[in-house]
VOBA-638439 format. One record per residue (C-alpha): x, y, z; chain. Coordinates in pm, 1 decimal. Example, Ala and Ser with C-alpha at 12.3 -4.5 7.8 and 13.67 -1.06 7.14 Angstrom:
# residues 2
+----------+----------+----------+--------+
:       c1 :       c2 :       c3 : chaine :
+----------+----------+----------+--------+
:   1230.0 :   -450.0 :    780.0 :      A :
:   1367.0 :   -106.0 :    714.0 :      A :
+----------+----------+----------+--------+
//
This chain:
# residues 470
+----------+----------+----------+--------+
:       c1 :       c2 :       c3 : chaine :
+----------+----------+----------+--------+
:   3878.8 :  -2010.1 :   2162.6 :      A :
:   4106.9 :  -1929.4 :   2453.2 :      A :
:   4296.5 :  -1595.6 :   2473.5 :      A :
:   4628.5 :  -1759.9 :   2391.9 :      A :
:   4497.0 :  -1888.9 :   2063.6 :      A :
:   4339.9 :  -1557.9 :   1963.8 :      A :
:   4667.3 :  -1379.8 :   2031.2 :      A :
:   4840.4 :  -1582.4 :   1759.1 :      A :
:   4602.9 :  -1441.0 :   1496.8 :      A :
:   4702.1 :  -1079.5 :   1570.8 :      A :
:   4831.7 :   -876.4 :   1278.1 :      A :
:   5199.5 :   -790.4 :   1328.9 :      A :
:   5410.0 :   -546.5 :   1130.4 :      A :
:   5727.4 :   -619.8 :   1324.0 :      A :
:   5895.1 :   -930.6 :   1457.0 :      A :
:   5908.0 :  -1267.3 :   1286.8 :      A :
:   5548.7 :  -1273.8 :   1163.4 :      A :
:   5490.7 :  -1360.6 :    798.8 :      A :
:   5280.7 :  -1047.5 :    747.9 :      A :
:   5556.9 :   -817.9 :    874.6 :      A :
:   5821.9 :   -992.1 :    666.9 :      A :
:   5614.2 :   -966.4 :    350.5 :      A :
:   5553.8 :   -594.6 :    406.8 :      A :
:   5913.2 :   -496.8 :    476.6 :      A :
:   6060.0 :   -718.5 :    205.9 :      A :
:   5816.2 :   -559.4 :    -40.4 :      A :
:   5914.0 :   -208.5 :     73.3 :      A :
:   6284.8 :   -289.9 :     55.4 :      A :
:   6258.7 :   -434.1 :   -295.4 :      A :
:   6057.0 :   -139.0 :   -426.2 :      A :
:   6290.8 :    107.2 :   -252.9 :      A :
:   6593.4 :    -58.1 :   -411.0 :      A :
:   6438.3 :    -57.9 :   -757.4 :      A :
:   6338.1 :    310.0 :   -734.6 :      A :
:   6680.4 :    412.9 :   -610.1 :      A :
:   6840.8 :    230.5 :   -901.7 :      A :
:   6614.3 :    428.7 :  -1135.8 :      A :
:   6639.5 :    767.2 :   -963.3 :      A :
:   7007.3 :    777.6 :   -864.6 :      A :
:   7126.6 :    836.2 :  -1223.5 :      A :
:   6920.9 :   1158.2 :  -1206.8 :      A :
:   7185.3 :   1297.8 :   -972.5 :      A :
:   7450.7 :   1228.5 :  -1233.3 :      A :
:   7241.9 :   1401.6 :  -1499.3 :      A :
:   7187.0 :   1698.5 :  -1266.5 :      A :
:   7563.7 :   1733.7 :  -1216.5 :      A :
:   7621.9 :   1707.1 :  -1591.5 :      A :
:   7353.5 :   1967.5 :  -1669.8 :      A :
:   7499.7 :   2207.6 :  -1411.7 :      A :
:   7841.6 :   2188.8 :  -1574.1 :      A :
:   7704.0 :   2232.2 :  -1926.8 :      A :
:   7513.9 :   2535.3 :  -1802.0 :      A :
:   7844.9 :   2688.8 :  -1692.6 :      A :
:   7988.9 :   2616.3 :  -2039.1 :      A :
:   7692.9 :   2772.8 :  -2220.2 :      A :
:   7706.8 :   3087.6 :  -2005.6 :      A :
:   8077.9 :   3115.5 :  -2074.5 :      A :
:   8011.3 :   3091.4 :  -2450.3 :      A :
:   7763.9 :   3380.1 :  -2427.1 :      A :
:   8018.7 :   3593.3 :  -2240.9 :      A :
:   8295.8 :   3546.7 :  -2498.2 :      A :
:   8072.3 :   3570.0 :  -2803.9 :      A :
:   8112.1 :   3948.0 :  -2850.7 :      A :
:   8491.9 :   3970.1 :  -2814.2 :      A :
:   8545.0 :   3662.0 :  -3028.2 :      A :
:   8304.7 :   3775.5 :  -3303.2 :      A :
:   8408.6 :   4142.2 :  -3315.0 :      A :
:   8766.1 :   4125.6 :  -3194.0 :      A :
:   8708.5 :   4416.6 :  -2957.2 :      A :
:   8923.9 :   4442.8 :  -2649.3 :      A :
:   8786.2 :   4310.8 :  -2322.0 :      A :
:   8706.2 :   4546.6 :  -2033.6 :      A :
:   8842.1 :   4359.0 :  -1727.7 :      A :
:   8611.0 :   4532.7 :  -1477.6 :      A :
:   8298.9 :   4469.2 :  -1682.6 :      A :
:   8381.2 :   4106.8 :  -1760.3 :      A :
:   8486.3 :   4045.9 :  -1398.6 :      A :
:   8132.7 :   4130.1 :  -1288.6 :      A :
:   7986.7 :   3922.3 :  -1571.5 :      A :
:   8202.3 :   3621.9 :  -1473.5 :      A :
:   8076.4 :   3654.4 :  -1118.8 :      A :
:   7715.8 :   3664.2 :  -1238.5 :      A :
:   7777.9 :   3353.5 :  -1454.2 :      A :
:   7916.8 :   3166.5 :  -1154.4 :      A :
:   8265.3 :   3109.3 :  -1300.3 :      A :
:   8608.5 :   3233.3 :  -1209.3 :      A :
:   8780.6 :   3220.8 :  -1549.1 :      A :
:   8726.3 :   3129.0 :  -1915.1 :      A :
:   8986.3 :   2988.4 :  -2154.2 :      A :
:   8886.3 :   2979.6 :  -2521.0 :      A :
:   9099.6 :   2819.3 :  -2793.2 :      A :
:   9012.3 :   2809.6 :  -3165.3 :      A :
:   9221.0 :   2685.4 :  -3458.8 :      A :
:   9423.4 :   2967.7 :  -3619.1 :      A :
:   9334.4 :   3220.6 :  -3345.7 :      A :
:   9518.4 :   3330.1 :  -3036.1 :      A :
:   9371.4 :   3190.0 :  -2716.4 :      A :
:   9132.9 :   3408.1 :  -2521.2 :      A :
:   9142.4 :   3412.7 :  -2142.9 :      A :
:   8905.0 :   3596.1 :  -1912.7 :      A :
:   8938.2 :   3572.0 :  -1536.8 :      A :
:   8820.0 :   3734.2 :  -1218.7 :      A :
:   9037.6 :   3812.5 :   -918.0 :      A :
:   8899.6 :   3500.3 :   -742.5 :      A :
:   9046.3 :   3267.9 :  -1009.2 :      A :
:   9303.2 :   3014.7 :   -890.4 :      A :
:   9644.9 :   3008.7 :  -1045.6 :      A :
:   9641.8 :   2632.2 :  -1071.3 :      A :
:   9325.3 :   2422.0 :  -1119.7 :      A :
:   9248.4 :   2173.7 :   -847.0 :      A :
:   9072.4 :   1926.0 :  -1077.7 :      A :
:   8999.1 :   1919.0 :  -1452.7 :      A :
:   8675.0 :   1757.9 :  -1574.5 :      A :
:   8614.1 :   1672.5 :  -1940.6 :      A :
:   8234.3 :   1647.8 :  -1931.6 :      A :
:   8205.8 :   1537.7 :  -2293.6 :      A :
:   8400.2 :   1218.0 :  -2209.6 :      A :
:   8213.2 :   1127.4 :  -1888.8 :      A :
:   7946.4 :    857.9 :  -1884.3 :      A :
:   7630.2 :    860.9 :  -1677.1 :      A :
:   7764.2 :    597.3 :  -1439.3 :      A :
:   8081.3 :    788.8 :  -1360.1 :      A :
:   7884.5 :   1112.1 :  -1331.3 :      A :
:   7646.6 :    951.5 :  -1080.1 :      A :
:   7940.8 :    823.9 :   -874.9 :      A :
:   8105.8 :   1168.8 :   -870.1 :      A :
:   7771.8 :   1326.6 :   -772.9 :      A :
:   7737.5 :   1089.7 :   -477.2 :      A :
:   8092.5 :   1169.9 :   -365.6 :      A :
:   8013.7 :   1541.6 :   -384.8 :      A :
:   7696.7 :   1493.7 :   -174.8 :      A :
:   7911.3 :   1312.0 :     81.2 :      A :
:   8150.0 :   1609.8 :     94.8 :      A :
:   8433.9 :   1433.6 :    -87.4 :      A :
:   8449.2 :   1672.0 :   -386.8 :      A :
:   8698.5 :   1957.0 :   -437.8 :      A :
:   8559.0 :   2316.3 :   -406.7 :      A :
:   8696.9 :   2449.4 :   -741.0 :      A :
:   8722.5 :   2260.1 :  -1071.6 :      A :
:   8815.9 :   2330.0 :  -1432.5 :      A :
:   8538.3 :   2222.6 :  -1667.3 :      A :
:   8646.8 :   2142.8 :  -2024.3 :      A :
:   8416.7 :   2086.1 :  -2322.5 :      A :
:   8405.7 :   2143.6 :  -2700.4 :      A :
:   8257.5 :   2479.4 :  -2794.3 :      A :
:   7950.2 :   2508.2 :  -3016.6 :      A :
:   8117.7 :   2687.7 :  -3307.6 :      A :
:   8344.5 :   2669.4 :  -3495.7 :      A :
:   8450.8 :   2303.9 :  -3513.7 :      A :
:   8766.1 :   2219.6 :  -3325.0 :      A :
:   8730.9 :   2492.6 :  -3063.5 :      A :
:   8744.7 :   2414.0 :  -2694.9 :      A :
:   8635.1 :   2609.1 :  -2393.9 :      A :
:   8741.8 :   2565.1 :  -2035.7 :      A :
:   8589.6 :   2736.1 :  -1734.8 :      A :
:   8692.2 :   2743.9 :  -1371.8 :      A :
:   8392.0 :   2722.5 :  -1139.7 :      A :
:   8309.4 :   2701.0 :   -772.2 :      A :
:   8127.3 :   2372.8 :   -700.7 :      A :
:   7967.9 :   2491.2 :   -376.2 :      A :
:   7631.9 :   2569.9 :   -544.9 :      A :
:   7648.8 :   2233.8 :   -727.2 :      A :
:   7699.4 :   2047.9 :   -400.9 :      A :
:   7406.9 :   2225.5 :   -236.8 :      A :
:   7182.8 :   2165.9 :   -537.7 :      A :
:   7276.1 :   1796.1 :   -544.2 :      A :
:   7202.5 :   1758.4 :   -171.9 :      A :
:   6865.5 :   1929.3 :   -202.4 :      A :
:   6774.1 :   1713.6 :   -499.1 :      A :
:   6893.1 :   1396.4 :   -324.4 :      A :
:   6683.6 :   1478.1 :    -16.2 :      A :
:   6381.6 :   1538.6 :   -236.1 :      A :
:   6439.2 :   1219.6 :   -436.4 :      A :
:   6497.7 :   1011.1 :   -122.7 :      A :
:   6184.2 :   1143.3 :     45.1 :      A :
:   5977.1 :   1082.4 :   -265.8 :      A :
:   6126.6 :    735.8 :   -307.6 :      A :
:   6050.7 :    634.2 :     51.8 :      A :
:   5693.0 :    761.3 :     25.2 :      A :
:   5636.3 :    580.6 :   -304.4 :      A :
:   5795.7 :    261.8 :   -168.8 :      A :
:   5581.2 :    267.0 :    146.0 :      A :
:   5259.4 :    339.1 :    -41.4 :      A :
:   5334.0 :     81.6 :   -310.5 :      A :
:   5449.3 :   -170.1 :    -49.3 :      A :
:   5130.6 :   -128.0 :    149.2 :      A :
:   4918.9 :   -171.4 :   -163.0 :      A :
:   5111.4 :   -481.8 :   -267.9 :      A :
:   5101.0 :   -612.4 :     86.6 :      A :
:   4725.4 :   -561.0 :    108.8 :      A :
:   4684.0 :   -784.9 :   -194.9 :      A :
:   4934.1 :  -1044.7 :    -70.7 :      A :
:   4782.8 :  -1037.8 :    276.6 :      A :
:   4441.5 :  -1113.4 :    132.1 :      A :
:   4560.6 :  -1383.2 :   -105.7 :      A :
:   4846.6 :  -1544.7 :     87.6 :      A :
:   4937.5 :  -1414.7 :    434.1 :      A :
:   4594.3 :  -1432.7 :    595.1 :      A :
:   4523.2 :  -1784.2 :    462.2 :      A :
:   4864.7 :  -1901.3 :    583.8 :      A :
:   4795.6 :  -1744.5 :    923.8 :      A :
:   4462.0 :  -1928.8 :    940.5 :      A :
:   4624.7 :  -2261.3 :    848.4 :      A :
:   4909.2 :  -2208.9 :   1097.5 :      A :
:   4667.3 :  -2117.3 :   1376.4 :      A :
:   4455.4 :  -2422.2 :   1301.2 :      A :
:   4761.0 :  -2649.3 :   1316.3 :      A :
:   4874.4 :  -2496.7 :   1648.3 :      A :
:   4526.8 :  -2526.2 :   1796.2 :      A :
:   4502.8 :  -2887.8 :   1683.6 :      A :
:   4840.2 :  -2969.0 :   1837.5 :      A :
:   4744.1 :  -2814.1 :   2170.9 :      A :
:   4399.2 :  -2976.0 :   2190.9 :      A :
:   4338.2 :  -3227.6 :   1910.3 :      A :
:   3999.7 :  -3337.9 :   2043.5 :      A :
:   3858.4 :  -2982.9 :   2051.4 :      A :
:   3671.7 :  -2860.8 :   1743.4 :      A :
:   3871.0 :  -2602.5 :   1548.5 :      A :
:   3754.3 :  -2248.8 :   1631.0 :      A :
:   3971.5 :  -2079.9 :   1366.5 :      A :
:   3864.7 :  -1962.9 :   1020.5 :      A :
:   3972.2 :  -2287.8 :    855.2 :      A :
:   3614.6 :  -2365.6 :    746.5 :      A :
:   3591.5 :  -2022.4 :    583.0 :      A :
:   3920.2 :  -2076.8 :    404.2 :      A :
:   3817.2 :  -2423.1 :    286.8 :      A :
:   3492.9 :  -2281.1 :    142.1 :      A :
:   3674.8 :  -2026.8 :    -77.9 :      A :
:   3678.4 :  -2067.3 :   -456.5 :      A :
:   3899.8 :  -2342.2 :   -587.8 :      A :
:   4272.2 :  -2266.2 :   -561.6 :      A :
:   4582.2 :  -2422.1 :   -409.6 :      A :
:   4534.8 :  -2265.9 :    -65.2 :      A :
:   4165.9 :  -2354.8 :    -34.8 :      A :
:   4248.4 :  -2710.3 :   -143.9 :      A :
:   4517.3 :  -2732.9 :    125.2 :      A :
:   4270.2 :  -2595.7 :    382.0 :      A :
:   4005.5 :  -2850.8 :    282.8 :      A :
:   4252.1 :  -3138.6 :    303.8 :      A :
:   4377.7 :  -3013.3 :    641.9 :      A :
:   4021.9 :  -2988.9 :    772.4 :      A :
:   3938.3 :  -3338.9 :    649.1 :      A :
:   4257.1 :  -3475.1 :    809.3 :      A :
:   4180.6 :  -3305.2 :   1141.4 :      A :
:   3823.6 :  -3435.4 :   1141.0 :      A :
:   3942.0 :  -3788.5 :   1066.6 :      A :
:   4211.6 :  -3770.3 :   1334.2 :      A :
:   3960.8 :  -3638.9 :   1590.5 :      A :
:   3732.2 :  -3929.1 :   1509.6 :      A :
:   4025.2 :  -4170.8 :   1534.6 :      A :
:   4132.6 :  -4023.3 :   1868.3 :      A :
:   3775.8 :  -4051.0 :   1991.2 :      A :
:   3763.4 :  -4417.4 :   1889.2 :      A :
:   4109.6 :  -4492.6 :   2028.5 :      A :
:   4026.3 :  -4334.7 :   2363.0 :      A :
:   3721.2 :  -4555.6 :   2393.5 :      A :
:   3908.3 :  -4860.8 :   2268.4 :      A :
:   4173.0 :  -4796.1 :   2532.5 :      A :
:   3901.6 :  -4782.9 :   2796.4 :      A :
:   3751.9 :  -5104.6 :   2658.3 :      A :
:   4096.7 :  -5266.2 :   2656.5 :      A :
:   4149.9 :  -5174.7 :   3020.7 :      A :
:   3811.7 :  -5318.8 :   3109.7 :      A :
:   3877.8 :  -5633.5 :   2906.4 :      A :
:   4212.8 :  -5682.4 :   3079.2 :      A :
:   4045.9 :  -5663.2 :   3420.8 :      A :
:   3761.6 :  -5892.5 :   3317.0 :      A :
:   4003.7 :  -6134.7 :   3151.6 :      A :
:   4201.4 :  -6168.7 :   3472.4 :      A :
:   3894.6 :  -6288.1 :   3659.2 :      A :
:   3775.3 :  -6497.1 :   3364.7 :      A :
:   4110.2 :  -6672.0 :   3342.9 :      A :
:   4078.8 :  -6777.1 :   3706.6 :      A :
:   3731.7 :  -6912.9 :   3636.0 :      A :
:   3856.2 :  -7107.7 :   3334.1 :      A :
:   4143.8 :  -7249.5 :   3536.5 :      A :
:   3894.9 :  -7383.2 :   3786.8 :      A :
:   3687.9 :  -7530.1 :   3504.8 :      A :
:   3994.3 :  -7707.8 :   3364.1 :      A :
:   4073.0 :  -7857.6 :   3704.5 :      A :
:   3720.0 :  -7989.9 :   3730.8 :      A :
:   3739.2 :  -8128.3 :   3377.4 :      A :
:   4063.5 :  -8310.1 :   3459.7 :      A :
:   3894.1 :  -8477.6 :   3756.0 :      A :
:   3596.3 :  -8571.6 :   3542.4 :      A :
:   3828.8 :  -8760.1 :   3307.1 :      A :
:   3889.0 :  -9012.5 :   3585.2 :      A :
:   3518.5 :  -9100.6 :   3602.6 :      A :
:   3432.9 :  -9431.5 :   3430.9 :      A :
:   3093.0 :  -9321.3 :   3308.2 :      A :
:   3103.8 :  -9315.9 :   2923.3 :      A :
:   2861.8 :  -9023.3 :   2909.2 :      A :
:   3087.5 :  -8818.2 :   3134.0 :      A :
:   3389.8 :  -8915.1 :   2925.4 :      A :
:   3223.8 :  -8795.3 :   2603.4 :      A :
:   3116.9 :  -8469.4 :   2767.1 :      A :
:   3466.8 :  -8415.2 :   2901.2 :      A :
:   3626.8 :  -8462.4 :   2557.8 :      A :
:   3401.4 :  -8184.7 :   2428.1 :      A :
:   3428.4 :  -7962.6 :   2731.8 :      A :
:   3808.4 :  -7949.1 :   2768.1 :      A :
:   3884.4 :  -7818.2 :   2412.7 :      A :
:   3613.0 :  -7556.4 :   2450.8 :      A :
:   3764.7 :  -7431.6 :   2776.2 :      A :
:   4113.3 :  -7431.5 :   2622.2 :      A :
:   3989.2 :  -7223.8 :   2329.0 :      A :
:   3828.6 :  -6980.4 :   2572.5 :      A :
:   4154.0 :  -6956.3 :   2768.0 :      A :
:   4346.9 :  -6886.5 :   2445.5 :      A :
:   4096.5 :  -6614.0 :   2352.3 :      A :
:   4143.0 :  -6451.4 :   2692.7 :      A :
:   4523.1 :  -6465.2 :   2665.1 :      A :
:   4530.5 :  -6319.8 :   2314.7 :      A :
:   4280.7 :  -6051.1 :   2405.5 :      A :
:   4494.6 :  -5941.7 :   2699.4 :      A :
:   4806.1 :  -5939.7 :   2478.0 :      A :
:   4635.2 :  -5728.5 :   2215.6 :      A :
:   4478.3 :  -5488.3 :   2466.1 :      A :
:   4813.4 :  -5421.9 :   2634.0 :      A :
:   4900.8 :  -5052.3 :   2596.7 :      A :
:   5197.8 :  -4975.1 :   2372.7 :      A :
:   5400.8 :  -5209.2 :   2149.7 :      A :
:   5503.0 :  -5549.3 :   2284.8 :      A :
:   5834.7 :  -5543.5 :   2474.8 :      A :
:   6128.4 :  -5673.7 :   2272.1 :      A :
:   6445.9 :  -5825.1 :   2420.9 :      A :
:   6700.3 :  -5883.6 :   2145.5 :      A :
:   6956.5 :  -6162.1 :   2161.7 :      A :
:   7161.4 :  -6343.6 :   1899.5 :      A :
:   6907.3 :  -6588.2 :   1757.6 :      A :
:   6981.7 :  -6875.9 :   1519.3 :      A :
:   6672.9 :  -6852.9 :   1302.3 :      A :
:   6698.5 :  -7214.1 :   1181.4 :      A :
:   6679.7 :  -7349.1 :   1537.7 :      A :
:   6378.3 :  -7134.0 :   1627.0 :      A :
:   6199.8 :  -7259.4 :   1315.6 :      A :
:   6271.6 :  -7622.6 :   1412.8 :      A :
:   6121.9 :  -7565.2 :   1758.9 :      A :
:   5810.8 :  -7412.1 :   1604.6 :      A :
:   5780.9 :  -7704.7 :   1360.2 :      A :
:   5800.7 :  -7953.4 :   1647.4 :      A :
:   5501.1 :  -7785.4 :   1810.0 :      A :
:   5287.4 :  -7764.6 :   1493.4 :      A :
:   5369.0 :  -8112.0 :   1351.4 :      A :
:   5144.7 :  -8308.5 :   1598.6 :      A :
:   4840.1 :  -8114.4 :   1477.1 :      A :
:   4849.1 :  -8303.4 :   1145.8 :      A :
:   5107.7 :  -8581.2 :   1092.1 :      A :
:   5044.3 :  -8569.0 :    714.0 :      A :
:   5191.4 :  -8217.5 :    683.2 :      A :
:   5550.1 :  -8206.9 :    553.3 :      A :
:   5779.0 :  -7930.0 :    674.5 :      A :
:   6082.7 :  -7795.8 :    487.4 :      A :
:   6317.3 :  -7571.6 :    685.6 :      A :
:   6540.2 :  -7405.2 :    424.2 :      A :
:   6667.1 :  -7130.3 :    656.0 :      A :
:   7050.6 :  -7126.6 :    658.6 :      A :
:   7188.8 :  -7269.9 :    980.9 :      A :
:   7456.7 :  -7001.4 :    997.7 :      A :
:   7200.4 :  -6716.8 :    984.7 :      A :
:   7202.0 :  -6539.6 :   1321.3 :      A :
:   6996.3 :  -6224.4 :   1380.5 :      A :
:   6945.9 :  -5992.9 :   1680.7 :      A :
:   6580.6 :  -6081.1 :   1756.2 :      A :
:   6349.8 :  -6159.9 :   2043.4 :      A :
:   6351.9 :  -6542.0 :   2033.2 :      A :
:   6019.9 :  -6595.1 :   2210.4 :      A :
:   5832.5 :  -6341.5 :   1997.1 :      A :
:   5962.1 :  -6474.5 :   1662.4 :      A :
:   5880.5 :  -6827.2 :   1782.6 :      A :
:   5519.3 :  -6718.6 :   1849.0 :      A :
:   5491.5 :  -6566.1 :   1502.6 :      A :
:   5621.4 :  -6880.1 :   1328.2 :      A :
:   5394.6 :  -7109.1 :   1529.7 :      A :
:   5092.6 :  -6895.4 :   1446.8 :      A :
:   5165.6 :  -6883.2 :   1071.7 :      A :
:   5238.8 :  -7256.9 :   1038.5 :      A :
:   4944.2 :  -7352.6 :   1259.3 :      A :
:   4710.1 :  -7143.0 :   1044.5 :      A :
:   4847.9 :  -7311.0 :    730.9 :      A :
:   4805.6 :  -7661.5 :    873.4 :      A :
:   4451.2 :  -7593.6 :    993.0 :      A :
:   4364.1 :  -7443.6 :    649.7 :      A :
:   4446.8 :  -7776.8 :    480.0 :      A :
:   4805.8 :  -7729.9 :    362.3 :      A :
:   5012.6 :  -8045.8 :    317.7 :      A :
:   5349.6 :  -7879.4 :    266.2 :      A :
:   5490.9 :  -7584.5 :    461.8 :      A :
:   5825.7 :  -7438.0 :    361.5 :      A :
:   6037.9 :  -7178.8 :    545.7 :      A :
:   6316.0 :  -6993.0 :    363.5 :      A :
:   6494.5 :  -6656.4 :    367.9 :      A :
:   6616.0 :  -6396.5 :    118.7 :      A :
:   6823.1 :  -6081.0 :    154.5 :      A :
:   6729.0 :  -5742.7 :      7.7 :      A :
:   6974.8 :  -5466.2 :     93.7 :      A :
:   7003.8 :  -5477.6 :    476.0 :      A :
:   6669.9 :  -5655.1 :    526.8 :      A :
:   6632.2 :  -6027.8 :    590.0 :      A :
:   6305.7 :  -6158.6 :    442.9 :      A :
:   6167.7 :  -6469.0 :    613.9 :      A :
:   5889.1 :  -6640.6 :    418.7 :      A :
:   5639.5 :  -6905.0 :    527.0 :      A :
:   5491.1 :  -7071.6 :    217.2 :      A :
:   5227.0 :  -7346.5 :    198.5 :      A :
:   5035.7 :  -7531.9 :    -71.4 :      A :
:   4695.4 :  -7481.4 :     86.4 :      A :
:   4376.2 :  -7371.6 :    -91.5 :      A :
:   4445.8 :  -7002.3 :    -33.9 :      A :
:   4256.0 :  -6739.5 :    163.4 :      A :
:   3901.1 :  -6637.0 :     69.7 :      A :
:   3852.7 :  -6278.3 :    -45.9 :      A :
:   3640.4 :  -6191.2 :    257.6 :      A :
:   3926.8 :  -6303.6 :    480.9 :      A :
:   4191.5 :  -6115.4 :    283.2 :      A :
:   4009.2 :  -5783.6 :    327.8 :      A :
:   4022.2 :  -5810.4 :    709.4 :      A :
:   4329.9 :  -6028.0 :    746.6 :      A :
:   4516.7 :  -5822.4 :   1007.6 :      A :
:   4217.0 :  -5659.7 :   1174.2 :      A :
:   4152.3 :  -5775.2 :   1531.5 :      A :
:   3837.2 :  -5965.6 :   1630.2 :      A :
:   3742.0 :  -6039.8 :   1268.8 :      A :
:   3659.2 :  -6384.2 :   1136.9 :      A :
:   3963.7 :  -6589.7 :   1044.7 :      A :
:   3762.3 :  -6823.1 :    824.5 :      A :
:   3780.6 :  -7127.5 :   1050.6 :      A :
:   3580.4 :  -7253.0 :   1346.0 :      A :
:   3709.8 :  -7144.6 :   1684.5 :      A :
:   3935.9 :  -6868.5 :   1548.1 :      A :
:   3970.0 :  -6554.1 :   1758.0 :      A :
:   4077.6 :  -6316.5 :   1482.7 :      A :
:   4372.8 :  -6198.2 :   1693.2 :      A :
:   4651.7 :  -6432.5 :   1587.0 :      A :
:   4768.2 :  -6247.6 :   1276.0 :      A :
:   4706.1 :  -5905.5 :   1430.7 :      A :
:   4933.0 :  -5993.5 :   1723.6 :      A :
:   5188.9 :  -6157.4 :   1492.4 :      A :
:   5214.5 :  -5843.0 :   1280.4 :      A :
:   5251.1 :  -5626.6 :   1595.1 :      A :
:   5538.5 :  -5848.4 :   1710.5 :      A :
:   5719.7 :  -5819.3 :   1375.7 :      A :
:   5663.0 :  -5443.6 :   1362.8 :      A :
:   5807.4 :  -5414.0 :   1713.5 :      A :
:   6129.6 :  -5552.0 :   1559.7 :      A :
:   6124.3 :  -5267.8 :   1306.1 :      A :
:   5992.6 :  -5482.2 :   1018.4 :      A :
:   5653.6 :  -5586.0 :    888.8 :      A :
:   5441.6 :  -5893.9 :    818.2 :      A :
:   5256.4 :  -5896.9 :    486.8 :      A :
:   5055.2 :  -6137.9 :    278.3 :      A :
:   5274.9 :  -6172.7 :    -28.1 :      A :
:   5049.8 :  -6401.5 :   -232.7 :      A :
:   4757.5 :  -6639.4 :   -195.6 :      A :
:   4548.1 :  -6855.2 :   -427.0 :      A :
:   4468.0 :  -7213.8 :   -520.0 :      A :
:   4839.9 :  -7290.5 :   -547.3 :      A :
:   4913.2 :  -7179.1 :   -191.5 :      A :
:   4981.8 :  -6886.1 :     36.8 :      A :
:   5303.9 :  -6699.4 :    120.8 :      A :
:   5354.6 :  -6471.2 :    421.8 :      A :
:   5669.9 :  -6255.6 :    430.2 :      A :
:   5840.4 :  -6108.9 :    735.6 :      A :
:   6083.9 :  -5819.5 :    683.0 :      A :
:   6347.3 :  -5821.4 :    956.8 :      A :
:   6571.1 :  -5512.8 :    916.6 :      A :
:   6865.4 :  -5643.4 :   1118.6 :      A :
:   7221.1 :  -5716.6 :   1008.1 :      A :
:   7373.7 :  -6058.7 :   1055.7 :      A :
:   7577.0 :  -6097.8 :   1374.6 :      A :
+----------+----------+----------+--------+
//
């Protein structure tokens, strides 16, 4: 394998490689899922912090509320500071409100939060805003007190410690989430790489190598992949390997057939000159009065003509590429009449029926279609048909031209190799190229020539001509 090919098999974490995409998509999906699970924890942390302030405030006011003793401002100022609140407002049914505050308390609250009415979604959103520095520094936190029923407690607190705690927790959660996502992504990727990415890389490399040098044996791991236990990927690898092997064999055969065709074309050129000389000599021999010479000439001339036809058809078939097509507006009925006039002298007993509409005009190569019709009708006449009928049908945008006869039909051995070159046509002197060349000519027009039916009641050939009427 050359260095360029080996480079394509390199494992890549970045770029447009399938392996890199699988890894980072896996990490992104896992990261998103974990963040969706862990982010509400920030909202719960904010909620717990506020409830902690409420519970501490309840402990501070328990003694004065239960005993009714006056409050020492200096002592409770220090206790409020230790509890992390600026002021406490306590209201119970049938009792005067109790208010404790430190000198740092604000006269007017900046924001009031009723934590008992907040949901986890809203709490998470407010926690994220506070992490981003969008929260106010001092808030009033309101909640129902533990006892007795109907009491409420409200504390004013500095949210600076809450913001710092939320940021520390978010950094910890984010770090943990990224680590878990990377580790999980790598584990998932290792499995996917083994089951999917590596096999796809092997198949892709094999396809690229085959495109660059189709005649070179595949040096990738395709054989290893095809030998794996039965699954969809190993089946695809086996089919790809079989297809490549068959195409290599076909390319090998076609390359040698092309070389043979070139040689045949060169030999045919010289052979045609030799046959031309033989025909000239045969024409001169016809003027000799010797009956023996006359009989020999009548046998010799058809043999030379058949050899000349074989050379011409061989050269046509061996020509590289499809036959050249020059389209003109062709009246199909007239071309069929010309072909009938050529075939009719072969057997005067054959009746021809040209049912092609006279107004049907198609963009075709007149000479090529004429050759196809002559070949099909000549084959039918030589096979013993007594009636040959030509007619057309339309199917969507395709004109179907049919040549039908009432001959004995084609033998099975002929049907199997009907359009294969240099195979027996079932009659003496046949070259086996007539139908192969006829089908190539029709396919060059964008259609096809097929054997529609055959049997004791006759044979029908159909030409599909995908051209609109002009």
